[in-house]
C-alpha positions in Angstrom: -54.8 171.2 52.9 -58.4 170.6 53.9 -61.0 171.7 51.4 -63.3 174.5 52.6 -66.7 173.2 53.9 -69.5 174.2 51.6 -72.9 175.2 53.0 -75.0 172.1 53.3 -77.7 171.6 50.6 -81.3 171.9 51.5 -82.3 168.6 53.1 -84.4 166.2 51.2 -87.4 165.4 53.5 -87.8 162.0 51.8 -84.4 160.8 52.9 -83.7 159.2 56.3 -82.5 161.4 59.1 -79.5 159.6 60.6 -80.3 158.2 64.0 -77.9 159.4 66.7 -75.5 156.7 67.6 -72.4 156.8 69.8 -68.9 155.3 69.7 -68.0 152.9 72.5 -68.2 154.8 75.8 -67.0 152.1 78.2 -64.0 153.5 80.2 -62.2 152.6 83.4 -62.5 155.2 86.2 -58.8 156.0 85.6 -59.4 156.8 82.0 -62.1 159.3 82.8 -59.3 161.8 83.4 -59.2 162.2 79.6 -62.8 163.4 79.6 -62.1 165.8 82.4 -59.1 167.3 80.5 -61.0 167.5 77.2 -63.8 169.3 78.9 -61.5 172.3 79.4 -59.3 171.9 76.4 -56.2 170.8 78.4 -53.7 168.1 77.4 -53.1 166.0 80.5 -51.6 162.6 81.1 -50.9 160.7 84.3 -47.5 161.4 85.9 -46.0 159.3 88.6 -45.4 161.3 91.8 -42.5 159.0 92.8 -40.5 158.4 89.6 -41.9 161.0 87.3 -42.8 158.6 84.5 -45.5 159.7 82.2 -48.2 157.1 81.8 -50.3 156.0 78.7 -52.8 154.4 78.6 -54.3 155.4 82.0 -53.7 152.9 84.7 -54.0 152.4 88.5 -50.3 151.9 89.1 -47.1 153.2 87.6 -45.7 151.0 84.8 -42.2 151.8 86.0 -42.2 151.7 89.8 -45.7 150.4 90.7 -46.6 153.5 92.7 -50.3 154.3 92.9 -49.6 158.0 93.2 -50.5 158.9 89.7 -51.6 162.5 89.1 -53.2 164.0 86.0 -50.9 166.9 85.0 -50.5 169.2 82.0 -47.8 167.9 79.7 -46.3 168.7 76.3 -48.6 167.7 73.4 -45.8 167.6 70.8 -45.0 164.4 69.0 -44.6 162.8 65.6 -47.0 160.6 63.5 -45.2 157.3 63.0 -47.9 155.2 61.4 -51.5 155.6 60.1 -54.3 153.6 58.5 -57.8 154.3 57.3 -60.7 152.4 58.7 -63.2 151.6 55.9 -65.3 148.9 57.5 -66.4 148.7 61.1 -68.7 146.6 63.2 -69.6 149.7 65.3 -72.6 151.5 63.9 -71.3 154.9 64.7 -68.1 154.5 62.6 -69.8 152.4 59.9 -71.9 155.5 59.0 -68.9 157.8 59.0 -66.1 155.8 57.2 -63.5 156.3 55.9 -62.0 157.2 59.3 -58.3 157.9 59.7 -56.4 156.6 62.8 -52.7 156.4 63.6 -49.9 156.1 66.2 -48.0 159.2 67.5 -44.8 159.0 69.5 -44.9 161.8 72.0 -41.7 163.8 72.7 -42.2 163.1 76.4 -42.0 159.3 75.9 -45.2 157.3 75.3 -46.7 156.3 72.0 -50.5 156.7 71.6 -53.2 155.6 69.3 -55.3 158.5 68.1 -57.6 160.0 65.4 -55.6 161.8 62.7 -56.4 165.1 61.0 -56.4 165.0 57.2 -53.6 167.6 56.9 -51.1 165.4 58.7 -48.8 163.0 56.9 -46.7 160.2 58.3 -43.5 161.4 59.9 -44.9 164.9 60.3 -44.5 166.7 63.6 -47.9 167.0 65.3 -49.6 168.4 68.4 -52.0 166.1 70.1 -55.3 167.3 71.5 -57.8 165.5 73.7 -61.3 165.9 72.3 -64.7 164.8 73.6 -66.2 162.4 71.1 -69.9 161.9 70.6 -70.1 159.6 73.6 -68.7 162.3 75.9 -65.4 160.5 76.4 -61.9 161.9 75.8 -60.0 160.7 72.8 -56.7 161.7 71.3 -56.6 163.7 68.1 -53.4 164.4 66.1 -53.5 167.9 64.6 -51.0 169.8 62.4 -48.3 171.4 64.5 -49.2 174.7 62.9 -52.6 175.8 61.8 -53.5 175.1 58.2 -56.1 176.7 55.9 -59.6 175.4 56.7 -58.3 172.9 59.2 -61.6 173.3 61.3 -63.5 171.9 58.3 -61.9 168.5 58.5 -64.9 166.2 58.8 -63.6 164.2 61.7 -62.5 167.3 63.6 -66.0 168.8 63.0 -67.5 165.6 64.3 -65.8 166.2 67.6 -66.3 169.9 67.9 -69.3 172.3 67.7 -68.0 174.8 65.2 -70.9 177.3 64.3 -69.8 177.5 60.7 -72.9 177.0 58.5 -75.0 176.2 61.5 -78.2 177.9 62.8 -78.0 179.4 66.3 -80.5 180.6 68.8 -79.5 183.3 71.3 -82.3 183.4 73.9 -82.2 187.0 75.2 -81.8 190.0 72.9 -82.1 192.4 75.8 -78.9 191.1 77.5 -76.0 193.5 76.9 -73.9 190.7 75.5 -76.4 189.8 72.7 -74.9 192.0 70.0 -71.4 190.8 70.7 -72.5 187.2 70.6 -74.4 187.6 67.4 -71.5 189.5 65.7 -69.0 186.8 66.8 -71.2 184.0 65.5 -71.7 185.8 62.2 -68.0 186.2 61.8 -67.6 182.5 62.6 -69.8 181.7 59.6 -73.2 180.9 61.3 -75.8 180.6 58.5 -78.7 182.0 60.6 -78.8 183.6 64.0 -82.2 183.7 65.8 -82.3 186.1 68.7 -85.2 185.8 71.2 -86.8 189.0 72.3 -89.2 189.4 75.2 -91.6 192.4 75.5 -90.9 193.7 72.0 -93.0 196.7 72.7 -90.5 197.9 75.3 -87.4 199.6 73.6 -83.8 198.8 74.5 -80.7 200.6 73.3 -79.0 197.9 71.2 -81.9 196.6 69.1 -80.8 198.6 66.1 -77.3 197.1 66.4 -78.7 193.6 66.4 -80.8 194.2 63.3 -77.7 195.4 61.3 -75.7 192.1 62.0 -75.7 189.7 59.0 -78.1 186.8 59.2 -79.8 187.9 62.4 -83.5 187.3 62.8 -85.2 188.6 65.9 -88.0 186.3 67.2 -90.5 186.6 70.1 -89.2 184.7 73.1 -89.8 185.1 76.9 -88.1 182.3 78.9 -90.4 182.9 81.8 -93.5 182.1 79.7 -94.0 178.5 78.8 -96.3 179.3 75.9 -93.8 181.7 74.4 -91.0 179.1 74.5 -93.2 176.3 73.2 -94.5 178.5 70.3 -90.9 179.4 69.2 -89.8 175.8 69.5 -92.6 174.7 67.2 -91.4 177.2 64.7 -87.6 176.8 64.7 -86.9 173.9 67.1 -86.3 171.5 64.3 -83.6 173.7 62.7 -81.8 175.0 65.8 -78.3 173.5 65.8 -76.8 175.5 68.6 -78.8 177.1 71.5 -77.0 179.8 73.6 -79.0 180.6 76.7 -77.8 184.0 77.8 -81.0 185.0 79.6 -80.5 186.0 83.2 -82.0 188.0 86.0 -79.5 189.5 88.5 -80.0 191.7 91.5 -77.5 192.4 94.4 -78.4 191.1 97.8 -78.3 187.9 99.9 -81.1 186.7 102.2 -81.9 188.9 105.2 -81.2 192.3 103.6 -83.8 191.7 100.9 -86.7 191.4 103.3 -88.8 189.4 100.8 -88.5 186.7 98.1 -89.7 188.7 95.0 -86.3 189.2 93.3 -85.2 185.7 94.4 -88.3 184.2 92.7 -87.5 186.2 89.5 -83.9 185.0 89.6 -85.0 181.4 89.8 -87.8 182.0 87.2 -85.2 183.2 84.6 -82.0 181.5 85.6 -83.3 178.0 86.6 -86.8 177.5 85.3 -86.0 179.4 82.1 -83.4 176.8 81.2 -85.8 174.0 82.1 -88.5 175.4 79.8 -86.1 175.8 77.0 -84.8 172.3 77.5 -88.3 170.8 77.5 -89.2 172.6 74.3 -86.0 172.5 72.2 -84.2 169.6 73.8 -86.0 166.6 72.2 -85.6 168.0 68.6 -82.0 168.8 69.1 -81.3 165.4 70.6 -83.0 163.7 67.7 -80.9 165.7 65.2 -77.5 165.1 66.8 -76.3 163.0 63.9 -77.9 164.9 61.0 -74.8 165.4 58.9 -73.0 168.8 58.5 -76.1 170.7 59.7 -76.7 168.5 62.8 -77.7 169.9 66.2 -74.5 170.1 68.1 -74.4 172.2 71.2 -76.3 173.8 74.1 -74.5 176.7 75.8 -75.4 178.1 79.2 -73.8 181.4 80.3 -73.6 181.2 84.1 -71.9 183.1 86.9 -68.8 181.5 88.3 -70.3 182.1 91.7 -72.4 179.0 91.0 -69.4 177.2 92.4 -69.0 179.2 95.6 -71.6 181.7 96.8 -70.7 185.4 96.7 -72.8 186.9 99.6 -73.1 190.3 98.0 -75.0 188.5 95.2 -76.1 185.6 97.4 -79.5 184.8 95.9 -78.3 185.3 92.3 -75.3 182.9 93.1 -77.8 180.3 94.5 -80.0 180.5 91.3 -76.9 179.9 89.2 -75.8 177.0 91.4 -79.2 175.5 90.8 -78.8 176.1 87.0 -75.4 174.4 87.1 -76.9 171.3 88.7 -79.7 171.4 86.1 -77.2 171.7 83.3 -75.5 168.5 84.4 -78.9 166.7 84.2 -79.4 168.2 80.7 -75.9 167.1 79.7 -76.8 163.5 80.6 -80.0 163.7 78.6 -78.6 165.4 75.5 -75.6 163.1 75.4 -77.9 160.3 74.1 -78.0 162.3 70.9 -74.4 163.4 70.9 -75.3 167.1 71.6 -72.8 168.8 73.9 -73.7 171.0 76.8 -71.1 173.8 77.4 -71.2 175.9 80.5 -69.5 179.3 80.2 -68.7 180.7 83.6 -68.0 184.4 83.9 -67.0 186.7 86.7 -68.6 190.1 87.2 -69.7 191.5 83.9 -69.6 195.1 82.6 -73.3 196.1 83.4 -75.3 198.3 85.7 -75.8 195.6 88.4 -72.1 194.9 88.9 -71.0 198.6 88.8 -70.3 198.7 92.6 -67.7 195.9 92.2 -64.1 196.8 91.3 -62.4 195.7 88.1 -61.6 193.5 86.3 -64.9 193.0 84.6 -65.8 190.8 81.7 -66.7 192.8 78.6 -69.3 191.4 76.1 -66.7 191.0 73.3 -64.5 188.9 75.6 -67.5 186.7 76.5 -68.5 186.3 72.9 -64.9 185.2 71.9 -64.9 182.7 74.7 -68.3 181.2 73.6 -67.2 180.9 70.0 -63.8 179.6 70.9 -65.3 177.0 73.2 -67.6 175.8 70.5 -64.8 175.5 68.0 -62.7 173.5 70.5 -65.7 171.3 71.5 -65.4 172.2 75.3 -67.8 171.6 78.1 -66.5 174.1 80.7 -65.2 177.6 79.8 -64.0 180.2 82.4 -64.0 183.8 81.2 -62.0 186.5 82.8 -59.4 186.7 85.6 -62.0 186.5 88.4 -63.6 183.3 87.1 -60.2 181.6 86.4 -58.9 182.6 89.8 -62.0 181.4 91.6 -62.1 178.0 90.0 -58.4 177.5 90.8 -59.1 178.3 94.4 -62.1 176.0 94.5 -60.0 173.1 93.2 -57.4 173.8 95.8 -59.9 173.7 98.6 -63.7 174.4 98.4 -64.0 174.9 102.2 -61.1 177.3 102.2 -62.7 179.3 99.4 -66.0 179.4 101.2 -64.3 181.0 104.1 -62.6 183.5 101.8 -65.9 184.3 100.3 -67.6 185.1 103.6 -66.7 188.8 103.2 -66.4 189.8 99.6 -67.0 193.5 100.0 -64.5 195.4 98.0 -63.4 192.3 96.1 -64.1 191.2 92.5 
């Protein structure tokens, strides 16, 4: 059984901050399917379309019939650990600073045997379930986990290294006024976050759930306006060096597309918050988080953007808002590349219509704040990059993958749809 993780001691400023390093990130194009699967928490292997053989390691042609029709498909992760060893010396700087590191071989029930990282609660000959995790280089790797959950299993040091668990970490939520802020703060507190900063714009202007936020354990409300560069910079100067997870839930949303609006005022506000707000936050908080990506148990670990799923395909009823989120999605991909140098993960949480005043005209189902908060914390614990919340978001991304142009045609008239 994994020992529970203790709160990290106060850092000695005279000791060296570990410089972010990465494990080997060189992969073939075929092997990048592992990273795509890990980004969403799926267990996928190549399967031959002609003979049905499951392939490992990834390759360009089937090992049984030489067919090149190899599709990444969801398969059973069940297997058994047949051998293990502990690496105590390594030529790779990343592993050298983190040894001892346990690895082993698992024989999958579906056929192949795979090399993988091994959780501390697994013994040789135990049944296991394999998971594909993103390592600090952003590449997918196999991780053997206990078949059933064990006490404190998330506290295993190697598992914590590949996930973004908020336990004992300090989190910034950027917008206290957003209806989802109390649910996010409560979920993080229950997950063991040591300190939860919540940014508040226009503190003189009351809003209904401020008292609820103040009652949540370890919450500290701080002045922050993502549309004001000085406000963002001042807060980063105060807490940027101790922000381990940043959750950007700030957004501006109004219904309407292009011609019906008659001007660009609301569209400018949407870009100011949804796009430029993220950029201001990244410029102020990003460098310090990237520099602390290897700082032990209290390292900076994740940047979370809460976006509309209509960033993938425009919803004309909220056309300009969708466009601002599409811009934010593209910006987040740039941010992911820049933060990857420090091993900090960028997780985009895509949601369908939420339960708020601006989406009232749309029919259910709507995403409630509690559901969104659970998805954010769950994604952090699993170390994901892409999370889709609610039936609408999951349905839209499935249709997008089936055919983006077909989905665009379906979205041309979304009146009366979710």
